[in-house]
N, C-alpha and C positions, 0 to 999 in steps of 0.2 A: 817757757821752754816748749819746743815742738818735739813730737815723737819721731820725726824723721828729719834728715838733713835735706837741704834743697834751697830753692829760691822763692821768696815771697812774691807771688804774682798778683794777689789781691789782699789788701789790708783793710778789713772792715772795722777794726778796733780804732776807737778815737779816745783822746785823753778824757778821763772822767766817766767813761762809759761803763755801765753795769754789765758784767758778763753773765750770760744765761747758758745753761747746760747744753742746749741743743742748737745754739747759734755759733757758727764758726767766727773766730776772731781774725783768721787769716787763711788764705789758700796757699799752700806750699807745694811746689812741684820739684821733684828730683829729676832734672832733665836727663841725667845719665841713665835713668831707668825707663824713659819713655819709649814705647814701641808702637808700631802701627801694623794693622793687618790689611792685607789686600787680596782680592780674588783675581787669580790669573786665568785667562781663558785658555782652553786646551791648545790652541795654535801657538801660544807663547811658552808652553811648559818647558821646552828645552832651553830657553834663554834665561828663565828665572829659576835658578837652582840655588842650593845652599852656598853661601859666600859670594854670590854674584852681586855686583854693584847696581843700584837703582837710584833714580832721582824722585823726590817727593815734592810736588807742588801743593802748597797749602792755600786755602781760601783765606784772604786777609789782605792787609795793606802791603806786605812785601811780596813781590812776584818772583824773588830769587828762589829757585828750587833748593831743597836740602838734599844732601847725599845720604844714602842708606846702604846697608848691607843685609842681605837676606839671611836670617838666622835659621829658619825652618820652613819647609814646604810640606803640606799634607794634602791628601786627596779628599775631596768632598763629593758626595753623591750628586748626580746631575739634578739640576733644578727642573721644575715642571716645563715641558716643552723642549728640553735639551737632550741630545743623544749622548753627549760625552760628559764625564765628570769635570769639575772645576778643581782648582788648586789654590789652597789657602796659604798665604805666606805671612810670616812674622818678620818684620823689618826693624832693625835697630838704626837709629840716627847716628851717623858718623860725627856730625857737628851739631849736637843738640842745643848748644848755647846760642845758635843763630835763630832758634825758634822764637818768634815774637810773642806769641800767646799760645799756651797749650790748648785753649778752648777752640782754636781754629780747626776747621775740619779739613780733611785731605781732599784736594780737588782732583789730583791725578797722580798716579805712580807710573814711572816709565823705566824701561831698561836702559842702562847707560852703556851704549855700544861704542861711543866715540864722541869727540867734541870737535867743533870747528869754530873759527872766529872770522869776522869781517867777510861774511858771505851774504848772498841775496837769499831771502826766505819769503815764503808766502804761506798763508793759512793752508792746512791740509785739505780743506774743503775746496780749494781752487784747482787741485790736481785731479784729472779724470784719467783713468787707465782703460785703454782699449787694445785688445790683442797683444797684451804685454808691453805696450808703449804708453808713456805718460804725455798728457796734453794739458794746456792751460788756455782758457779763452781770454784774449787780450783785446781791449777796445781800440779800434783803429777808426777814427772819424766817428761816424754814428753807428757803426756795426761792430759786432764781436767776431774775432777771427781766432780759430783754434790753432795753436802753435805747438809743435812737438817740443818737449823739454827733457833735459837730463836731470834727474833728481838725485839728491845725496841723502844725508842723514836727516832724521826727523825725531822730534820729541813727542809726537802724537798730536801736537797743536800746530806746529810750524814745520815746514819741510824746506830743506836747502835746494836751491835751483842752481845747477852747475852751468847750464847753457840753455838757450832758447828764448829767453826774454831779458829785458833790461831793467835796471833800476828806474823807477818812475813810471813804468807801464801800469795801466789800470787793468786789474784782473777781476774776473767774475768768480765769486765764491758761491758754491752750491747752497749754502745756508741763505735763505732769502733775505734775512735782515742785514746781511753783510755783503750783498752784491755790490760790485763796483768799488772794491776796496783798493786804495793805492798802496803800493809796496815801496 
């Protein structure tokens, strides 16, 4: 009998095994009670408020983000070298049953401002902003040509490209290890 209700995620007990006082027989997680904390930078404080919807990307096998709702936001003092305070959020999972493993760490938390489907996207590192306009370097022959683009929604890792480049164009990403990535 377990002292809590939930889902068994690790079962260490085996038939015939001797139970010891300090060794767990099972790890049980009540997914309905799982919460995550995230630190919000000052420039996003107006977007991340109580009851706002966020997406939570976890490190692990599944790349599908989980939906969350902000339960609480509190101000934390500035860290060393920062001028402004940060904002600590407590986020509840809307669909906790989709969480593959509770031991996975949070990779990224994003503000859910809209959704799009069947669109052209590039890594955020491919977009350069100059004088309020967005550009992407596209390979044409043996050289890179900077093209103006119209951007749409972003999840912090990928950004929608509404116009300016085509599917199949090879774009330069500012992260050196990902230069020349095909879209």
